[in-house]
C-alpha positions as CSV (number, residue, x, y, z in Angstrom):
1,X,94.0,108.3,66.4
2,X,94.3,110.7,63.2
3,X,92.5,109.3,60.1
4,X,94.5,110.2,56.9
5,X,92.9,112.3,54.5
6,X,93.4,109.6,51.9
7,X,91.5,107.2,54.1
8,X,88.0,109.5,54.0
9,X,88.2,110.5,50.7
10,X,86.2,108.2,48.5
11,X,87.1,106.9,45.2
12,X,85.8,108.9,42.3
13,X,84.7,107.1,39.3
14,X,84.7,108.7,36.1
15,X,83.3,106.8,32.5
16,X,86.7,107.7,31.3
17,X,88.9,105.0,33.4
18,X,86.0,102.7,34.7
19,X,87.7,99.5,35.7
20,X,86.6,96.3,33.6
21,X,85.0,94.9,36.4
22,X,82.9,97.1,38.6
23,X,81.6,96.3,42.9
24,X,78.1,96.6,43.8
25,X,79.0,100.0,45.3
26,X,80.9,101.4,42.1
27,X,77.9,100.4,40.1
28,X,75.2,102.0,42.3
29,X,77.2,105.1,42.8
30,X,77.5,105.4,39.1
31,X,73.9,104.8,38.5
32,X,72.9,106.7,41.4
33,X,70.6,103.7,43.0
34,X,71.1,101.7,46.1
35,X,73.3,98.7,46.2
36,X,70.2,96.4,47.0
37,X,68.7,97.6,43.7
38,X,71.7,96.8,42.0
39,X,71.7,93.1,43.4
40,X,68.1,92.7,42.7
41,X,68.6,93.8,39.0
42,X,71.1,91.0,39.0
43,X,68.5,88.5,40.3
44,X,66.3,89.6,37.6
45,X,68.9,89.6,34.7
46,X,68.8,93.2,34.2
47,X,72.3,93.6,35.2
48,X,74.1,90.5,35.0
49,X,76.7,89.5,37.7
50,X,79.9,87.7,38.0
51,X,80.2,85.7,41.2
52,X,83.8,85.5,42.5
53,X,85.8,83.9,45.4
54,X,84.4,81.6,47.9
55,X,82.2,84.3,49.4
56,X,80.3,85.1,45.9
57,X,81.0,88.5,45.7
58,X,79.3,89.9,42.7
59,X,81.3,92.0,40.2
60,X,79.8,93.8,37.1
61,X,81.2,94.2,33.6
62,X,81.8,97.7,32.4
63,X,79.9,97.0,29.2
64,X,76.8,95.9,31.0
65,X,76.8,99.2,33.2
66,X,77.3,101.5,30.0
67,X,74.7,99.6,28.4
68,X,72.3,100.5,31.1
69,X,73.4,104.1,30.7
70,X,72.7,104.0,26.9
71,X,76.6,104.2,26.4
72,X,78.6,102.3,23.8
73,X,82.2,102.0,24.5
74,X,82.6,103.8,21.0
75,X,80.8,106.7,21.9
76,X,83.4,107.2,24.8
77,X,86.3,107.0,22.4
78,X,85.1,110.2,20.6
């Protein structure tokens, strides 16, 4: 079976077009840390997570991630 190029190409995130809620992997990729680190930061309160669905999947607010990077939403608009 041939795998299409779109299936193998990872979605690249940029600071200009981040979704409002990010997954563990997306945050880890942006911050260049392990997904486990992101989960640990959530447990310690450094990066609060929102739990969704019955499985308890984590999502992180864009504003919280940008704050960790030292970026305010106003600085992105400039």
